[in-house]
KOLLOGU-905039 format. One record per atom (N, C-alpha, C): y, z, x. Coordinates in steps of 0.02 Angstrom, whole numbers, plus 50000, padded with zeros to 5 digits. Layout:
# KOLLOGU-905039
YZX/...
# end
This chain:
# KOLLOGU-905039
510454961050815/510424967250776/510434973150823/510854978150810/510904984050852/510274988250845/510104992550897/509504996550893/509485001150833/510065003250807/510085007950751/510065004450683/510154997850683/510164994350619/509474994050588/509464994350522/508824993950486/508554986850490/507894985950495/507604979250496/507714975850429/507744969250428/507864965750365/507284966750316/507444966650252/506944967350200/506574960750191/505914960950189/505504955050178/505484953550103/505534947150086/505554945250015/505074939450001/504424940949999/503924935749985/503974933249913/503714927349901/503734924349834/503044923649803/502514924749842/501834924049816/501404929749844/500814930649813/500344935649838/500114934049908/500034927649921/499814925549988/500334927250041/500974926450023/501504928250070/501534935850080/501374939650028/501334946950035/500784948750085/500194945650077/499634946950122/499824945250194/500164939750204/500364937650271/500864942650301/501334945050260/501824949850284/501494956450304/501014958750265/500674964950281/500274964350346/499934958750354/499544957750416/499994957150477/500624955150467/501074953850523/501504959750543/501424965550512/501844971250528/501434977650536/501624981750584/501254987950597/501384993050542/502004993450518/502174998150465/502594994550412/502394995350349/502734991550296/502684995550231/503224995550192/503234999150128/503404994350072/502944993150024/503104989049965/503614992749921/504104989049898/504614991949853/504744987149796/505074989749743/505254985649685/505994984049686/506334985849632/507044984349625/507494989649655/507214995149680/507615000449710/507935005149661/507685005549599/507995010049550/507805017349563/507305018549605/507135025349628/507235025349703/507845026549727/508025025449798/507575029049848/507375035149833/506965038949881/506285035749891/506035032049841/505395028649846/505455021649875/506075019249881/506195012449905/506495012349975/506515018050008/506805018550075/506235019350126/506105014350167/505555014950215/505705020250268/505195023850291/505295028550346/505465024750410/505675028450461/505855025350525/505275021250552/505435015250574/504925010850602/504565006450553/504685007350488/504345003350437/504814998150409/504524992550388/504894987050357/504824987450282/505354985950245/505334985750172/505064978950149/504584979150104/504274973150076/504464972750003/504984969049986/505214968749917/504784963949877/504524966349821/504114962249777/504504959849716/505174960849717/505584958949659/505604951349649/505444947449700/505434940249693/504794937549663/504294941749657/503654939649627/503674941749554/503974937749513/504134939849444/503954934449394/503834936749333/503704932049278/503124934449236/503144932649172/502614934349126/502064929049133/501474931149152/500914926649164/500564924849099/500454929749057/500074928648995/500264934148945/500334932348883/500474937148831/500114935048767/499684939448743/499294938248683/499484943448631/499984942048588/500184947148538/499604949348494/499154944848477/498584946648435/498084951148470/498074951048537/497634955348576/497984961648599/498644961948589/499044967748610/498994968948685/499004963648724/499004964148797/499474959048827/499704960348888/500084955448926/499904956249000/500014950849037/499944950949109/500594948449139/500854952049187/501494950149218/501454951549293/501864947749331/501924948849402/502314955349415/502184958349472/502424965149485/503184965749485/503544960549507/504264961049511/504624959649446/504264958549392/504574957149327/504944963249301/505594962549286/505964968349258/505664970549191/505614976949182/505334979649119/505744977549059/506404976949067/506814975049009/506644968048985/506434963549031/506234956949010/505574957248971/505114961348995/504474962248960/504594965248892/505014970448889/505144973848826/505474969148775/505924964748799/506254960048754/505744955148724/505274952948765/504754948348741/504304951948690/504114958048705/503684961848659/504044963048593/504684964548596/505074966248536/505084960448486/505074954348511/505084948548466/504444948148424/503934951748445/503304951848407/503174958748378/503684962948375/503614969548345/503174974248386/503154973248452/502734977348495/503154980648550/502854985648584/503224988948637/502754992948682/503034995448738/502684999948782/502855007048759/502415010448724/502605016748691/502725022548737/502555021948802/502685027548848/503405027348874/503815022748850/504535022648865/504685023048940/504485018048979/504585018549052/505315019749071/505445024749113/506135026249132/506435020849176/507095020749178/507495016249221/507415008849203/507145007449144/507065000449124/507744997049119/508235000349089/508904997449082/509244996449149/509055000349199/509344999649266/509024994149307/508484991049280/508164985549315/507484987049344/507184992749327/506524994549353/506014989049339/505564987949385/505054982749379/504384985749357/503944981349335/503284983549314/502904986649373/502894983249429/502534985849487/502804992349512/503474992949514/503784999149537/503635004949491/503605003749426/503455008949378/502735011249385/502275006549397/501575008449408/501505012549472/501815010149526/501755013549590/502055020549588/502615021349551/502935027849545/502575032349495/502185029449451/501825033349400/502285036649350/502825033249332/503325036349288/503225034449215/503325039349172/503305038249100/503865042149067/504085039849009/504645042848974/504435047148915/504895048048867/504775052648811/504155051248770/503995044748760/503415042948719/502755045248747/502755047348810/502145050048840/501865055848800/502305059548766/502095065448729/501545063848678/501625058348643/501115056548592/500615051548617/500845046548657/500415040748671/500085040848739/500275045648782/500015045448850/500485041648895/500335041748959/500785038849009/500575031949033/500885029749087/500765023149116/500025022049128/499675027049154/498975026149172/498535024849111/498765026649052/498375025448991/498465018448963/498925014548992/499075007848965/498915002249014/498755003949076/498604998649124/497864996849119/497724990349115/497044987849107/496784984449169/497214980849203/497004977049261/497554976649313/497374975249374/497864974849428/497624970149483/498104966749514/497964962849574/498424965549628/498144967249686/498554970149739/498304968049807/498704969349858/498544967549927/498424973949967/497854974450000/497684980350038/498044980350106/497944985850143/498244986250209/497944981450259/497384978350243/497084973150285/497344966150267/497784965850217/498034959350195/497544955650150/497094959350118/496614956250072/496864956850000/496814951449962/497024951549892/496424953649849/496514959149812/495974962249774/496164962449701/495684961449657/495804962049585/495344967449557/495624971649514/495234976849481/495394977249407/494914979349367/495024979649295/494974972849263/495304971949206/495254965649170/495864964449128/495794959849079/496354957949037/496234959548964/495734963548950/495594965548881/495524973048878/495604975848817/495564983148810/494864985648823/494354982048798/493654983748813/493474980548879/493314984748928/493234982148996/492554984149024/492374980949079/491744982449112/491784989149149/491194992049160/491164998349197/491284997049271/491435002349308/491555001849380/492135006349400/492275006449465/492825010649490/493485008149462/493885012749437/494505011049401/495085010149450/495115004349482/495645002949530/496345002949498/496425000349436/497095000549407/497385007549403/496995012349378/497245019149373/497355022349441/496955020349490/497045022949558/497735021349586/497995015549568/498635013349595/499235016349558/499115019349499/499665022649463/499865028949501/500485029149524/500725034749564/500545034249637/500315028549660/500115027749731/500705026949778/501305025749752/501925025549792/501925020249846/501535014949837/501505009649887/501125011549949/500745017049946/500365019450004/499655016850006/499415013949952/498725011449949/498695003849947/499235000549927/499234993349922/499874990949891/499984984449897/500574981349867/500374977949802/500594980649746/500414977949680/500784971349670/500414966049651/500734959549640/500674957249567/500224960349529/500134958249459/499784963849421/499944964549357/499614969649316/499544967349245/499024969849212/498904968749141/498954975449105/499324975649050/499414981749012/499294980448938/499094985648903/499044985248830/499704987648800/499824985648739/500444987548704/500264989948634/500754992748599/500654995248531/501164992148483/501014992148418/501534990148370/502104995148371/502714992748366/503294997148366/503385000148296/503545006648292/503675009648226/504265006148192/504255006048126/504795002748090/505465005848107/505485012348117/506105015748133/505945022448166/506455025548195/506375032148224/506965036548203/506845043048203/507365047948186/507245054148228/507775057748243/507715063648287/508065069648256/507725075348261/508025081748243/508215085348307/508855086848314/509105090548371/509215097748347/508795102348371/508805109148346/508995114048401/509545117648392/509765122648441/509415129248425/508945131148468/508565137248456/508905143448484/509445142448522/509825148148547/509625150548616/509015149248638/508795151348704/508185147348725/508055147348789/507455143848815/506825147148788/506815153748785/506225157248760/506065155348689/506575154748647/506465152848577/506225145548573/506485141248616/506265134348616/505535133848636/505335137648686/504635137648708/504165139948652/504385144948615/503985147348558/503915141848505/504475138348492/504455132948442/504005127248465/504025125548529/503605120148555/502875122048548/502705128348562/502015130548553/501785130148481/502225131848435/502055131448364/501975124248341/502415119848367/502365112748349/501715109648372/501465111948430/500845109148457/500255110548410/500295115948373/499745117848327/499895115948255/500435112248244/500645110448176/500405103448158/500445101648094/500235094948073/500785089648081/501365091448108/501905086648115/501725081148166/501855074948147/501695069148188/502315067548230/502335070348291/502935069948333/502855064448386/503345059848389/503335054548439/503525057148508/504045061248512/504295063848575/504575070848563/504525075048615/504745081948609/505015084148677/505675085448679/505995087648741/506465093448726/506665097048778/507135102548770/507495103848836/508075107048831/508455108748891/508425116248904/508755118348957/508715125348978/509085129948930/509505127148887/509875131248838/509475132248774/508915128748768/508505129548708/508635124548653/508925118748670/509045113648620/508455108748620/508105108448563/507525104048556/507735097248530/507415091948557/507485085248531/506795083048508/506715082348441/506055080748412/506105074048377/505735069248401/505785062448374/505195060748329/505345057648273/504845055248226/504865047648223/504315044648203/504295037348193/503975035748128/504125029648102/503805027548040/504285024147993/504145024647929/504565021447878/505205025447868/505785022147870/506415025847865/506505029547799/506195027047745/506265030447681/505915037247679/505495038647728/505145045147729/505515050347771/506035048347808/506335052847856/506685058847824/507005057947767/507375063447736/506925069347723/506355068147693/505895073547678/505575076347741/505375071947786/505045074247848/505515078347891/506145076247896/506625080047936/506785086747903/506815086847836/506925093247800/506365098247817/505755095947812/505185100347825/505165102547899/505335097847943/505335099448014/505875104648031/506465103648003/507015108348015/506845115347989/506535115647931/506335122147904/505805125447948/505365121447976/504825124148017/505075127048083/505515123348118/505735125548184/506305130548180/506715130248127/507285134748122/507845132548168/508335136948181/508895135248224/509395130748188/509945129348223/510465124848196/510255117748211/510195113648159/509915107048167/510425101548152/510355096048190/510745089948179/510265084048178/510425079148136/509965073548127/510265067048153/509825062848182/510035056448208/509545051148184/509815045848155/509395040248132/509715033648154/509315028348153/509565021748169/509885021348238/510475018248243/510815017548308/510965024248341/511105029348301/511245035948329/510635038848364/510045037648336/509425039948368/509325036448434/509395029848435/509305025948497/509795028148551/510435029148531/510945031148579/510795038048608/510545042648566/510385049348590/509875049248646/509335045448636/508805045348687/508995041448749/509455036648743/509695033148802/510085037848848/510415042948819/510835047448857/510445053148889/509815054048870/509435059648897/509165057848967/509065062949011/508785061749077/508105058449071/507855055249126/508135055649193/508685050549206/509135052349250/509645047749274/509805049649346/510045044849384/510185046249454/510765051149460/510725055849507/511265060849515/511905057549538/512475060649519/513125057949538/513245058649612/513025064149642/513125065349714/512525062749754/512665058949807/512125056249848/511715061649882/512015067649891/511665073049925/511185076749879/511235075549813/510785078849766/510125075149761/509605078849744/508945075849734/508795075149659/508475069749640/508185069149574/507425069749582/507125074749551/506425076349563/506045076949497/505465073949495/505005074549439/504495080149456/504445085149412/504005090849425/503535091949366/502885090749374/502415092649321/502395100249313/502455102549251/502465109749238/502005111249178/501985117549159/501645119749098/502115124349060/501995125348997/502405129948958/502395136948988/501825138949013/501765145649042/502165146349106/502225140849145/502575141149210/503335140549202/503565137849145/504275136249139/504745142349145/504615148049114/505105153549118/505285155649189/504785156749232/504915158749300/505225153049340/504955147049331/505225141149365/505955140149347/506125140649284/506805139549261/507275144949289/507035151049292/507455156549320/507625155149393/507135152849431/507245151649502/507725145849515/507635140349480/508065134649494/508755135449463/508805139549411/509465140949382/509895144949431/509585148949473/509955153149520/510345149049571/510135142849583/510495138649631/510895133249596/510935133549531/511345128749493/511035122049483/510365121649487/510025115249476/510025113449402/510155107149387/510115104749318/509395102649303/509165104049243/508475102549226/508405101149152/507885097249137/507705095749068/506945095149065/506655097549011/505935097749004/505715092448953/505215088448974/504995082748935/504255083448919/504005078648880/503285078248863/503025084848836/503395087948791/503175094148761/503125099948810/503525099748863/503515105148913/503025104048969/502765097948977/502305096449031/502635093149091/503285092049087/503635088749142/504355091049144/504615092049205/505315093849214/505655088549255/506255086549233/506695082249273/507235086849303/507255087249369/507695091949403/508185088249448/508825090049442/509335087749490/509495093649534/509295093149597/509325098749645/509915097849693/510355102849698/510965102049738/510895104049811/510305106349832/510225108749900/509735104649941/509555107050000/509075103450043/508395102950011/508045097550028/507385096350000/506895101850020/506965104450081/506515109650104/506545115950062/507135117650038/507205123649996/506855122749929/506915116749899/506575115549836/505815115349847/505605112449904/504895112149918/504595119149923/504955123749956/504715130649962/504695134049894/505195132749852/505205135749785/504615133249744/504495126749747/503935123849709/503265126649734/503185127249799/502565129949827/502455137049802/502995141049799/502935147849775/502715148249703/502865143149664/502675142849593/502005139249584/501715136649638/501105132749632/501215125949601/501825123149610/502005116749580/502145111549635/502155105349615/502315099849660/502865095549629/503215091749670/503745087449646/503745080749679/503985075649644/504065068949670/504805067349672/505075065949732/505785064549740/505905057249724/506355055949677/506525049049658/507185046749688/507625051449704/508275049649733/508525055549775/508905053849827/509195058949870/508875059249938/509195062649985/508945062950054/508325067450060/507795064750087/507175068550094/506745065350149/506335069450182/505895066950234/505285063550206/505125064750144/504545061750112/504595062550037/504205058649999/504275058749926/503965064749892/503505068349925/503135073749894/503385080449918/503485085049871/503715091749887/503245096849856/503245102949885/502895108449854/502155108549867/501785111349819/501075112649826/500685106549802/500575101749846/500215095749828/499465096949834/499085093749790/498355094549789/498015087949804/497395088449824/496995082449834/497165078449895/497465081749947/497665078050007/497065074850041/496505078450044/495915075750078/495655069550044/495585069749978/495345063849941/495835058149948/496485059649942/497005054549947/496965050850014/496875054650067/496845051550133/496205047550143/495645049750113/495035045750118/495105039150082/495425039150023/495535032949987/495995028450027/496525031350056/496995027350096/496635024250156/496195027950187/495825025250244/495385019350225/495125019550163/494705014050140/495105007750125/495705008550096/496105002750077/496605000750131/496745005350176/497235004050229/496995007050295/496425004450321/496125007550380/496565007150443/497025002350445/497475001750503/498125005550493/498175009150437/498745013550423/499415009750426/499425003950395/500045000050393/500545002850343/500305005550288/500745008650240/500915015750262/501515018350246/501685025250266/501195030250235/501145035950268/500725041350241/501085044450181/500705048050140/500985051350081/501445057050102/
# end
């Protein structure tokens, strides 16, 4: 192997092999299926530890609304099994169709449109088994919804980016799937009008499954429930929000949401970045990123932005810092996954020191 060649990716098949691999390397980064390239690329000097070979459904209790699966299990396999029992993961984990794994989704802390009503990944994880930087296999949480008290290790690992441990197994709760879904696509004419409508919807009695909008002011409002109720509910919703409205039901509804971001950028030089925002921060943030031609979409009722950035990561990081915001890079060239005004660095490093005292995993 030439000095410039990347070291081979390690592919353990068991938790014990993961522990052995971690103990045997000075720097190592756990990765999943690579559907978020920026999070699956080890920094210089680190070895990639692929957990995609540690896969399979360990236990599934439809009556208990929980399942346990190994970290490398593709989400689409889990979702297919749940669907046969009328159940699903209501936070709509992104990149599932692209092959995203359970462990990778937990480590990235990613949630999709359903987060608006049901909460995100951290609200559905009950238990976890992972390997620390010392090569110790640790279990936290449990396999039931009612759990014992203690430090919440499962939630600690949500969004940990493989910096605190290598997740090898997780238990999650699930929900019954709605009988059907329908979406009202309402063109409000401007971003300002869309923000006003989102604020009004938050204080309304409408039972909204998902709520997203783009920079042009087009709202996507999803409902769930019995299909025979949609005509009346969509009528009332359209009257409430105003604007030019279009309706999608059945296959059309499913196709619409499959086409919405996030998706990997077409150009390898572009960044795909997840940015937590607020309704109040969006106008100025949108003005700044629009000036450089960045594509963006706002999710979770205006609490999250998916941004495709066409310039250097440092420029976006400076822009985010100026707005008091932070970003997580999912794809594209970057020196690290975190951009902008990050908080809690001191606490994060103390936790990392406890779980990875020899600093085998890359820093945040």
